[in-house]
KOLMAR-298057 format. One record per atom (N, C-alpha, C): residue in three letters; chain; x, y, z. Coordinates in nm, 2 decimals. Example, Ala and Ser with C-alpha at 12.3 -4.5 7.8 and 13.67 -1.06 7.14 Angstrom:
# residues 2
   drendren   lokol        X        Y        Z
        ALA       A     1.32    -0.57     0.78
        ALA       A     1.23    -0.45     0.78
        ALA       A     1.32    -0.33     0.78
        SER       A     1.28    -0.22     0.71
        SER       A     1.37    -0.11     0.71
        SER       A     1.29     0.00     0.79
# end
This chain:
# residues 108
   drendren   lokol        X        Y        Z
        MET       A   -27.10   -10.23     6.71
        MET       A   -27.18   -10.24     6.83
        MET       A   -27.09   -10.26     6.95
        LEU       A   -27.12   -10.19     7.06
        LEU       A   -27.04   -10.21     7.18
        LEU       A   -27.10   -10.32     7.27
        ASN       A   -27.01   -10.41     7.31
        ASN       A   -27.05   -10.50     7.41
        ASN       A   -27.02   -10.45     7.54
        ARG       A   -27.06   -10.52     7.64
        ARG       A   -27.05   -10.47     7.78
        ARG       A   -26.90   -10.45     7.82
        ARG       A   -26.81   -10.54     7.78
        ARG       A   -26.67   -10.53     7.82
        ARG       A   -26.61   -10.41     7.75
        THR       A   -26.64   -10.38     7.63
        THR       A   -26.58   -10.27     7.56
        THR       A   -26.63   -10.14     7.62
        TRP       A   -26.76   -10.13     7.65
        TRP       A   -26.82   -10.01     7.71
        TRP       A   -26.75    -9.98     7.84
        ILE       A   -26.74   -10.08     7.93
        ILE       A   -26.67   -10.06     8.06
        ILE       A   -26.53   -10.02     8.04
        ARG       A   -26.46   -10.07     7.95
        ARG       A   -26.32   -10.04     7.93
        ARG       A   -26.31    -9.89     7.88
        ARG       A   -26.39    -9.85     7.80
        ARG       A   -26.39    -9.71     7.75
        ARG       A   -26.44    -9.61     7.86
        ALA       A   -26.54    -9.65     7.94
        ALA       A   -26.58    -9.56     8.05
        ALA       A   -26.47    -9.55     8.15
        ALA       A   -26.40    -9.66     8.18
        ALA       A   -26.29    -9.65     8.28
        ALA       A   -26.18    -9.57     8.23
        GLY       A   -26.15    -9.58     8.10
        GLY       A   -26.04    -9.49     8.04
        GLY       A   -26.08    -9.35     8.05
        GLY       A   -26.21    -9.31     8.02
        GLY       A   -26.25    -9.17     8.03
        GLY       A   -26.25    -9.12     8.17
        ILE       A   -26.29    -9.20     8.26
        ILE       A   -26.29    -9.16     8.41
        ILE       A   -26.14    -9.14     8.45
        ALA       A   -26.05    -9.23     8.41
        ALA       A   -25.91    -9.22     8.45
        ALA       A   -25.85    -9.09     8.39
        ALA       A   -25.88    -9.06     8.27
        ALA       A   -25.83    -8.94     8.21
        ALA       A   -25.88    -8.82     8.28
        PHE       A   -26.01    -8.82     8.31
        PHE       A   -26.06    -8.70     8.39
        PHE       A   -26.00    -8.68     8.52
        VAL       A   -25.98    -8.79     8.60
        VAL       A   -25.92    -8.78     8.73
        VAL       A   -25.77    -8.74     8.72
        LEU       A   -25.70    -8.79     8.62
        LEU       A   -25.56    -8.75     8.60
        LEU       A   -25.55    -8.60     8.57
        ALA       A   -25.64    -8.55     8.48
        ALA       A   -25.64    -8.41     8.44
        ALA       A   -25.67    -8.33     8.56
        ALA       A   -25.76    -8.37     8.65
        ALA       A   -25.80    -8.29     8.77
        ALA       A   -25.68    -8.29     8.87
        ILE       A   -25.61    -8.40     8.88
        ILE       A   -25.49    -8.40     8.97
        ILE       A   -25.38    -8.31     8.92
        VAL       A   -25.35    -8.32     8.79
        VAL       A   -25.24    -8.25     8.73
        VAL       A   -25.27    -8.10     8.72
        ALA       A   -25.39    -8.07     8.68
        ALA       A   -25.42    -7.93     8.66
        ALA       A   -25.42    -7.85     8.80
        GLU       A   -25.35    -7.74     8.80
        GLU       A   -25.34    -7.66     8.92
        GLU       A   -25.46    -7.56     8.93
        PRO       A   -25.53    -7.56     9.04
        PRO       A   -25.64    -7.47     9.05
        PRO       A   -25.61    -7.32     9.03
        GLN       A   -25.70    -7.24     8.99
        GLN       A   -25.67    -7.10     8.96
        GLN       A   -25.63    -7.02     9.08
        HIS       A   -25.69    -7.06     9.20
        HIS       A   -25.66    -6.98     9.32
        HIS       A   -25.51    -7.02     9.36
        ALA       A   -25.46    -7.13     9.33
        ALA       A   -25.33    -7.17     9.36
        ALA       A   -25.23    -7.09     9.27
        GLN       A   -25.27    -7.07     9.14
        GLN       A   -25.19    -7.00     9.05
        GLN       A   -25.18    -6.85     9.09
        ALA       A   -25.29    -6.80     9.14
        ALA       A   -25.30    -6.66     9.19
        ALA       A   -25.21    -6.64     9.31
        ALA       A   -25.20    -6.74     9.39
        ALA       A   -25.12    -6.73     9.51
        ALA       A   -24.97    -6.73     9.48
        THR       A   -24.93    -6.79     9.37
        THR       A   -24.79    -6.79     9.33
        THR       A   -24.75    -6.68     9.23
        ARG       A   -24.85    -6.61     9.19
        ARG       A   -24.83    -6.49     9.09
        ARG       A   -24.76    -6.38     9.17
        LYS       A   -24.66    -6.33     9.10
        LYS       A   -24.58    -6.22     9.16
        LYS       A   -24.66    -6.09     9.12
        LEU       A   -24.70    -6.02     9.22
        LEU       A   -24.78    -5.89     9.20
        LEU       A   -24.69    -5.78     9.25
        ASP       A   -24.60    -5.74     9.17
        ASP       A   -24.52    -5.62     9.20
        ASP       A   -24.56    -5.51     9.11
        ALA       A   -24.50    -5.39     9.13
        ALA       A   -24.54    -5.27     9.05
        ALA       A   -24.52    -5.29     8.90
        ASN       A   -24.40    -5.35     8.87
        ASN       A   -24.37    -5.37     8.72
        ASN       A   -24.47    -5.47     8.66
        THR       A   -24.50    -5.58     8.72
        THR       A   -24.60    -5.67     8.67
        THR       A   -24.73    -5.61     8.64
        LEU       A   -24.78    -5.53     8.74
        LEU       A   -24.91    -5.46     8.73
        LEU       A   -24.91    -5.36     8.61
        LYS       A   -24.80    -5.28     8.61
        LYS       A   -24.79    -5.18     8.50
        LYS       A   -24.79    -5.24     8.36
        VAL       A   -24.72    -5.35     8.34
        VAL       A   -24.71    -5.41     8.21
        VAL       A   -24.84    -5.48     8.17
        ALA       A   -24.89    -5.56     8.27
        ALA       A   -25.01    -5.63     8.24
        ALA       A   -25.13    -5.55     8.21
        LEU       A   -25.14    -5.43     8.28
        LEU       A   -25.25    -5.35     8.27
        LEU       A   -25.23    -5.24     8.17
        ARG       A   -25.12    -5.23     8.11
        ARG       A   -25.08    -5.14     8.00
        ARG       A   -25.09    -4.99     8.05
        VAL       A   -25.02    -4.97     8.16
        VAL       A   -25.02    -4.83     8.22
        VAL       A   -24.93    -4.74     8.15
        GLY       A   -24.97    -4.62     8.11
        GLY       A   -24.89    -4.53     8.04
        GLY       A   -24.87    -4.40     8.10
        ARG       A   -24.98    -4.35     8.16
        ARG       A   -24.97    -4.21     8.21
        ARG       A   -24.90    -4.21     8.35
        PRO       A   -24.83    -4.10     8.38
        PRO       A   -24.75    -4.09     8.50
        PRO       A   -24.84    -4.11     8.63
        GLN       A   -24.96    -4.05     8.63
        GLN       A   -25.05    -4.05     8.74
        GLN       A   -25.10    -4.20     8.76
        ASP       A   -25.11    -4.27     8.66
        ASP       A   -25.15    -4.41     8.67
        ASP       A   -25.04    -4.50     8.73
        LYS       A   -24.92    -4.47     8.69
        LYS       A   -24.80    -4.54     8.74
        LYS       A   -24.79    -4.51     8.89
        LYS       A   -24.82    -4.38     8.93
        LYS       A   -24.81    -4.35     9.07
        LYS       A   -24.92    -4.42     9.15
        PHE       A   -25.04    -4.44     9.09
        PHE       A   -25.14    -4.51     9.16
        PHE       A   -25.10    -4.66     9.18
        ILE       A   -25.04    -4.72     9.08
        ILE       A   -24.99    -4.86     9.10
        ILE       A   -24.89    -4.86     9.21
        ASP       A   -24.80    -4.77     9.21
        ASP       A   -24.70    -4.77     9.32
        ASP       A   -24.76    -4.75     9.46
        ARG       A   -24.86    -4.67     9.47
        ARG       A   -24.93    -4.66     9.60
        ARG       A   -25.00    -4.79     9.64
        VAL       A   -25.06    -4.85     9.54
        VAL       A   -25.13    -4.98     9.57
        VAL       A   -25.03    -5.08     9.62
        VAL       A   -24.92    -5.09     9.55
        VAL       A   -24.82    -5.19     9.59
        VAL       A   -24.76    -5.16     9.73
        ALA       A   -24.74    -5.03     9.75
        ALA       A   -24.69    -4.99     9.89
        ALA       A   -24.80    -5.02    10.00
        MET       A   -24.92    -5.00     9.97
        MET       A   -25.03    -5.03    10.07
        MET       A   -25.04    -5.18    10.09
        MET       A   -25.02    -5.26     9.98
        MET       A   -25.02    -5.40     9.99
        MET       A   -24.90    -5.45    10.07
        SER       A   -24.79    -5.40    10.05
        SER       A   -24.67    -5.44    10.12
        SER       A   -24.68    -5.40    10.27
        ALA       A   -24.74    -5.29    10.30
        ALA       A   -24.75    -5.24    10.43
        ALA       A   -24.86    -5.32    10.51
        GLY       A   -24.95    -5.39    10.43
        GLY       A   -25.05    -5.47    10.50
        GLY       A   -25.18    -5.39    10.52
        THR       A   -25.19    -5.27    10.47
        THR       A   -25.32    -5.19    10.48
        THR       A   -25.42    -5.23    10.37
        LEU       A   -25.37    -5.29    10.26
        LEU       A   -25.46    -5.33    10.15
        LEU       A   -25.44    -5.48    10.13
        PRO       A   -25.54    -5.56    10.15
        PRO       A   -25.52    -5.71    10.14
        PRO       A   -25.49    -5.75    10.00
        ARG       A   -25.40    -5.84     9.99
        ARG       A   -25.35    -5.89     9.86
        ARG       A   -25.47    -5.95     9.78
        SER       A   -25.56    -6.01     9.85
        SER       A   -25.68    -6.07     9.78
        SER       A   -25.76    -5.97     9.70
        ILE       A   -25.77    -5.85     9.75
        ILE       A   -25.84    -5.75     9.68
        ILE       A   -25.77    -5.71     9.55
        VAL       A   -25.64    -5.69     9.56
        VAL       A   -25.56    -5.66     9.44
        VAL       A   -25.56    -5.77     9.34
        GLU       A   -25.55    -5.90     9.39
        GLU       A   -25.56    -6.01     9.29
        GLU       A   -25.69    -6.02     9.22
        LYS       A   -25.80    -6.00     9.30
        LYS       A   -25.93    -6.01     9.23
        LYS       A   -25.95    -5.90     9.13
        SER       A   -25.91    -5.78     9.16
        SER       A   -25.92    -5.67     9.06
        SER       A   -25.83    -5.69     8.94
        PHE       A   -25.71    -5.74     8.97
        PHE       A   -25.61    -5.77     8.86
        PHE       A   -25.66    -5.87     8.77
        VAL       A   -25.71    -5.99     8.82
        VAL       A   -25.76    -6.10     8.74
        VAL       A   -25.88    -6.05     8.65
        TRP       A   -25.97    -5.98     8.72
        TRP       A   -26.09    -5.94     8.65
        TRP       A   -26.05    -5.83     8.54
        ALA       A   -25.97    -5.74     8.57
        ALA       A   -25.93    -5.64     8.47
        ALA       A   -25.85    -5.69     8.35
        ARG       A   -25.77    -5.79     8.38
        ARG       A   -25.69    -5.85     8.27
        ARG       A   -25.78    -5.92     8.16
        LYS       A   -25.90    -5.96     8.20
        LYS       A   -25.99    -6.02     8.10
        LYS       A   -26.05    -5.93     8.00
        LYS       A   -26.05    -5.80     8.04
        LYS       A   -26.11    -5.70     7.95
        LYS       A   -26.02    -5.67     7.83
        LYS       A   -26.08    -5.64     7.72
        LYS       A   -26.01    -5.61     7.60
        LYS       A   -25.94    -5.47     7.59
        LYS       A   -26.01    -5.37     7.64
        LYS       A   -25.96    -5.24     7.64
        LYS       A   -25.97    -5.18     7.78
        HIS       A   -25.89    -5.07     7.80
        HIS       A   -25.90    -5.00     7.93
        HIS       A   -25.88    -5.08     8.05
        LYS       A   -25.78    -5.17     8.05
        LYS       A   -25.76    -5.26     8.16
        LYS       A   -25.73    -5.19     8.29
        PHE       A   -25.65    -5.09     8.28
        PHE       A   -25.61    -5.01     8.40
        PHE       A   -25.73    -4.95     8.47
        GLU       A   -25.82    -4.89     8.38
        GLU       A   -25.94    -4.82     8.44
        GLU       A   -26.03    -4.92     8.51
        TYR       A   -26.05    -5.04     8.45
        TYR       A   -26.13    -5.14     8.52
        TYR       A   -26.06    -5.18     8.65
        PHE       A   -25.93    -5.20     8.65
        PHE       A   -25.85    -5.24     8.77
        PHE       A   -25.87    -5.13     8.88
        LYS       A   -25.85    -5.01     8.84
        LYS       A   -25.86    -4.90     8.94
        LYS       A   -26.00    -4.89     9.00
        ARG       A   -26.10    -4.89     8.92
        ARG       A   -26.24    -4.87     8.97
        ARG       A   -26.28    -4.99     9.06
        SER       A   -26.24    -5.11     9.01
        SER       A   -26.28    -5.23     9.09
        SER       A   -26.20    -5.23     9.22
        LEU       A   -26.08    -5.20     9.22
        LEU       A   -26.00    -5.19     9.34
        LEU       A   -26.05    -5.09     9.44
        ILE       A   -26.08    -4.98     9.40
        ILE       A   -26.14    -4.87     9.49
        ILE       A   -26.27    -4.92     9.55
        LEU       A   -26.36    -4.98     9.47
        LEU       A   -26.49    -5.03     9.52
        LEU       A   -26.47    -5.14     9.62
        LEU       A   -26.39    -5.24     9.58
        LEU       A   -26.37    -5.35     9.67
        LEU       A   -26.30    -5.31     9.80
        ALA       A   -26.21    -5.22     9.80
        ALA       A   -26.14    -5.17     9.92
        ALA       A   -26.24    -5.09    10.00
        ALA       A   -26.33    -5.01     9.94
        ALA       A   -26.43    -4.93    10.01
        ALA       A   -26.52    -5.02    10.09
        ARG       A   -26.55    -5.14    10.03
        ARG       A   -26.64    -5.23    10.10
        ARG       A   -26.58    -5.28    10.23
        LYS       A   -26.45    -5.28    10.23
        LYS       A   -26.37    -5.32    10.36
        LYS       A   -26.34    -5.21    10.44
        GLY       A   -26.38    -5.09    10.40
        GLY       A   -26.35    -4.97    10.48
        GLY       A   -26.21    -4.91    10.46
        ILE       A   -26.15    -4.94    10.34
        ILE       A   -26.01    -4.90    10.31
        ILE       A   -26.02    -4.79    10.20
        VAL       A   -25.95    -4.68    10.23
        VAL       A   -25.96    -4.57    10.13
        VAL       A   -25.83    -4.58    10.04
        VAL       A   -25.85    -4.59     9.91
        VAL       A   -25.74    -4.60     9.81
        VAL       A   -25.76    -4.47     9.72
        LYS       A   -25.66    -4.39     9.72
        LYS       A   -25.67    -4.27     9.63
        LYS       A   -25.56    -4.28     9.53
# end
């Protein structure tokens, strides 16, 4: 049976562990900001094989480097597509085109 002192000690320990984990754990958006999104990373992570798909990735990276395509759109599409089991590149391409179209950006 727990007395009050033992209960308070366990509750404080649990709260301290939770706070420590929250401080130490890096938020997902901070990880995305430090992620290197170059052509090679995208090609390998999305399992790109066809030459036209590789050219699409190169165009996306060029647009992102030029500033015509926001990095946030590429990151959102990349993170979402990587969670898929199959056809990661197709999910990436379609979501990227749709998100860019919402901003008025044409990606071909």
